[in-house]
C-alpha positions in Angstrom: 0.0 0.0 0.0 1.2 3.5 -0.8 2.2 5.7 2.1 0.7 9.2 2.7 3.1 11.9 1.5 3.1 15.5 2.9 2.2 18.2 0.4 4.4 21.2 0.4 4.6 24.3 -1.8 7.7 24.8 -3.9 8.6 27.9 -6.0 7.7 27.4 -9.6 5.5 24.4 -9.0 3.4 23.5 -12.0 -0.2 22.4 -12.1 0.9 19.0 -13.3 3.3 18.5 -10.5 0.8 19.8 -7.9 -1.9 17.3 -9.1 0.6 14.5 -9.1 1.4 15.2 -5.4 -2.2 15.7 -4.5 -2.7 12.0 -5.5 -0.7 11.0 -2.4 -2.3 13.1 0.3 -5.4 10.9 0.8 -9.2 11.6 0.8 -10.4 13.1 -2.5 -6.8 13.8 -3.6 -6.4 10.0 -4.0 -9.4 9.8 -6.2 -8.0 12.7 -8.3 -4.8 10.7 -8.8 -6.8 7.6 -9.7 -8.9 9.7 -12.2 -5.8 10.9 -13.9 -4.4 7.4 -14.2 -7.7 6.0 -15.5 -8.1 8.6 -18.2 -4.5 8.0 -19.3 -5.3 4.3 -19.6 -8.4 5.1 -21.6 -6.4 7.0 -24.1 -3.4 4.7 -24.3 -5.6 1.6 -24.7 -7.3 3.2 -27.8 -10.7 3.2 -26.0 -13.7 5.0 -27.4 -14.0 7.8 -24.9 -17.4 9.2 -24.0 -17.6 12.7 -22.3 -20.8 13.7 -20.6 -21.6 17.0 -18.9 -24.6 19.1 -17.9 -25.5 22.6 -19.2 -24.4 24.5 -16.1 -20.8 23.6 -17.0 -21.1 25.2 -20.3 -22.6 28.3 -18.6 -19.2 28.5 -16.9 -15.8 28.9 -18.4 -15.5 25.2 -19.0 -17.1 25.6 -22.4 -13.8 26.4 -24.1 -12.0 23.5 -22.3 -14.7 21.0 -23.6 -14.2 22.4 -27.2 -10.4 22.1 -26.8 -10.7 18.4 -25.7 -12.8 17.8 -28.9 -10.2 19.6 -31.0 -7.4 17.5 -29.4 -9.4 14.4 -30.1 -9.2 13.3 -26.5 -12.8 12.3 -26.6 -14.8 10.5 -29.3 -18.4 11.0 -28.2 -20.1 13.9 -26.4 -23.5 13.7 -24.6 -25.0 16.7 -22.9 -28.2 18.6 -22.0 -30.0 21.1 -24.1 -28.9 24.2 -22.1 -25.3 23.4 -23.3 -26.5 23.7 -26.9 -28.3 27.0 -26.3 -25.5 28.6 -24.5 -22.8 27.3 -26.8 -24.6 29.0 -29.7 -25.1 32.2 -27.6 -21.4 32.4 -26.8 -20.4 31.6 -30.4 -22.6 34.5 -31.5 -20.9 37.0 -29.2 -23.0 36.9 -26.1 -21.3 37.2 -22.7 -22.3 35.9 -19.2 -21.5 37.6 -16.0 -20.1 36.5 -12.6 -22.4 37.6 -9.8 -23.0 36.1 -6.4 -24.7 33.0 -4.9 -26.5 35.4 -2.6 -28.0 37.8 -5.2 -31.3 39.5 -4.9 -33.2 37.3 -7.3 -36.3 39.4 -7.4 -34.2 42.3 -8.5 -32.4 40.1 -11.1 -35.8 39.0 -12.5 -36.9 42.7 -12.9 -33.6 43.4 -14.7 -34.0 40.5 -17.1 -31.2 38.5 -15.6 -31.3 34.7 -15.0 -29.0 33.2 -12.3 -27.2 29.9 -12.6 -25.3 29.6 -9.2 -23.2 32.8 -9.3 -23.4 33.3 -13.1 -25.9 35.6 -14.8 -27.4 34.9 -18.3 -29.3 37.9 -19.7 -32.8 37.4 -21.1 -31.6 39.4 -24.1 -29.2 36.5 -24.9 -32.2 34.2 -25.3 -34.0 36.7 -27.6 -30.9 36.8 -29.8 -30.7 33.0 -29.7 -34.2 32.9 -31.1 -33.2 35.2 -34.0 -30.1 33.2 -34.7 -31.9 29.8 -34.6 -34.6 31.0 -37.0 -32.0 31.9 -39.5 -30.0 28.6 -39.1 -33.0 26.4 -39.0 -34.4 28.0 -42.2 -31.2 27.3 -43.9 -30.9 23.7 -42.6 -34.5 23.0 -43.6 -33.7 23.8 -47.2 -31.4 20.8 -47.3 -33.8 18.3 -45.7 -36.8 18.2 -43.3 -36.0 15.2 -41.1 -33.0 14.8 -38.8 -31.8 12.7 -35.9 -30.8 15.0 -33.1 -27.0 14.5 -33.5 -27.4 15.2 -37.3 -29.2 18.5 -36.5 -26.5 19.5 -34.0 -23.8 18.7 -36.6 -25.6 21.0 -39.1 -25.8 23.8 -36.5 -22.1 23.4 -35.7 -21.3 23.9 -39.4 -22.8 27.3 -39.2 -20.7 28.5 -36.2 -17.3 29.9 -36.6 -15.8 30.0 -33.1 -12.8 27.9 -32.1 -14.2 27.8 -28.5 -17.5 26.4 -29.6 -18.3 22.8 -28.7 -20.7 22.3 -31.7 -18.2 23.9 -34.1 -15.3 21.8 -33.0 -17.5 18.7 -33.0 -18.5 19.4 -36.6 -15.0 20.2 -37.6 -13.5 17.0 -36.0 -16.4 14.7 -36.9 -17.3 14.0 -33.2 -21.0 13.2 -32.6 -22.9 15.3 -30.1 -25.9 13.6 -28.5 -28.6 15.5 -26.6 -31.4 13.0 -25.6 -33.5 15.6 -23.7 -33.5 18.0 -26.7 -36.9 19.6 -25.8 -36.0 20.4 -22.2 -35.2 24.1 -22.8 -35.6 27.1 -25.0 -34.2 25.2 -27.9 -37.0 22.7 -27.7 -39.6 25.5 -27.7 -38.0 27.0 -30.8 -38.1 23.6 -32.5 -41.8 23.4 -31.7 -42.4 26.9 -33.2 -40.4 26.0 -36.3 -42.5 22.9 -36.8 -45.7 24.9 -36.6 -44.5 26.8 -39.7 -43.1 23.6 -41.4 -45.2 20.6 -40.4 -42.9 18.2 -42.2 -39.9 19.2 -40.1 -39.1 16.3 -37.8 -36.5 15.6 -35.2 -36.1 11.9 -34.7 -35.2 11.0 -31.1 -35.4 7.2 -31.6 -33.0 7.3 -34.6 -30.4 9.0 -32.4 -30.7 6.1 -29.9 -29.7 3.8 -32.8 -26.8 6.2 -33.7 -25.4 6.1 -30.2 -25.7 2.3 -29.9 -23.6 1.9 -33.1 -21.0 4.5 -32.3 -19.1 1.8 -30.5 -19.0 -2.0 -30.5 -19.2 -4.9 -28.1 -15.6 -5.9 -28.5 -14.2 -2.3 -28.5 -12.6 -0.9 -25.4 -14.8 1.9 -24.0 -14.2 4.7 -21.4 -16.4 7.3 -19.8 -15.7 10.7 -18.3 -19.0 11.7 -16.6 -19.1 15.2 -15.2 -22.2 15.6 -13.1 -25.1 13.3 -13.6 -28.7 13.1 -14.9 -29.7 12.1 -18.4 -26.3 12.8 -20.0 -24.5 10.4 -17.7 -27.2 7.7 -17.9 -27.4 7.9 -21.7 -23.7 7.0 -21.9 -24.0 4.2 -19.3 -27.1 2.7 -21.1 -25.4 2.7 -24.5 -22.4 1.0 -23.1 -24.4 -1.5 -21.1 -25.9 -2.7 -24.3 -22.4 -2.9 -25.8 -20.9 -5.1 -23.0 -20.0 -2.4 -20.4 -17.3 0.1 -19.8 -13.6 -0.8 -19.4 -12.8 2.6 -17.7 -14.9 5.2 -15.9 -14.3 8.5 -14.1 -17.1 10.3 -12.3 -17.0 13.8 -10.9 -20.0 14.8 -8.9 -21.2 16.9 -6.0 -23.9 14.4 -5.2 -23.7 11.4 -2.9 -25.1 7.8 -3.3 -27.5 8.1 -0.3 -30.3 9.6 -2.4 -30.3 6.7 -4.9 -30.0 9.2 -7.8 -28.2 8.8 -11.0 -26.1 11.9 -10.2 -24.9 10.4 -6.9 -24.5 6.8 -8.1 -20.9 5.6 -7.9 -18.9 3.4 -10.3 -19.4 0.5 -7.9 -23.1 0.8 -8.2 -22.9 0.8 -12.0 -21.2 -2.6 -11.8 -24.3 -4.2 -10.4 -26.1 -3.3 -13.7 -23.2 -4.3 -15.9 -22.8 -0.7 -17.1 -19.1 -0.9 -15.9 -17.2 -4.2 -16.1 -16.2 -6.0 -12.9 -12.5 -5.5 -13.6 -12.7 -2.0 -14.9 -10.4 0.9 -13.8 -12.7 3.5 -12.2 -12.6 6.6 -9.9 -15.4 8.7 -8.4 -14.4 12.2 -7.3 -16.8 14.0 -5.0 -16.3 17.7 -5.8 -17.4 20.6 -7.9 -16.5 20.0 -11.6 -15.3 23.5 -12.5 -12.5 23.0 -10.0 -11.8 19.3 -10.0 -12.0 18.6 -13.7 -9.4 21.2 -14.8 -7.0 19.7 -12.2 -7.5 16.2 -13.6 -7.5 17.0 -17.3 -4.6 19.4 -17.3 -2.4 16.7 -15.7 -3.6 14.2 -18.3 -2.9 16.6 -21.1 0.6 17.4 -19.8 1.4 13.7 -19.7 -0.1 13.0 -23.2 1.7 16.0 -24.6 5.0 14.8 -23.1 4.6 11.4 -24.6 3.6 12.8 -28.0 0.1 11.3 -27.8 -2.1 14.4 -28.4 -3.7 14.4 -31.9 -4.8 18.0 -32.3 
């Protein structure tokens, strides 16, 4: 068994060396170290890597990091919620979000047309501009065809963005599929509904996309998952991989705990009871907030892959 090592500051210490040492201090630091090792094994084994995240993470400054990981081809499949799609388009079209406070006067914010996500503000005006942008893009896409699986529609939208920090743009450019099973659970879904009222033959096929995600990998292929947060994004990846024999590698980062019985709090151990993760898989569960924990993990991973000449982008 490894011995606990004291963590000390040194002048000029890099993020990579800090994270490496955090792995030997115990508690969640140990899980951070395991997560780094597990992701490195995913990549070096040639696994198909699924990245899942929820929309609040795209509201934050992690959006550009997710886009960069796609550009570097560290991940092969992306699954997210519809707020990610909306806010990725907003940011690609020049909108900005603001840092506020977790203790804001929410009634005052509502009167000012500001929507709060934790300590981040998204203006109502950004949603109005999103509607205008979507109408133009959907009109153009509709001229090509009327029926799309969700991932196909998102690929078309990505082709109309020109922002290196855009998730959809990088996914389009690098041929990485983006899945959003709960596509109607937000403003985007409402605009799809309105568009369909004008064009009754316009159809977004959810079931077709379930087929697409099932065949994005195979039973005999090695598979890995990086699940940031929980909910439908996480479960969609687990279900697709359950039907393909289970995951060989998994890393979860979540603020939830297993006592609630929720998908967000479920650990990698629980997933083994379903066959979603193989019995002998390498896995780690970090209990912590993603905007802090994930950059620590992934920067260490990227440093190591870069040192070994294994980054593709």
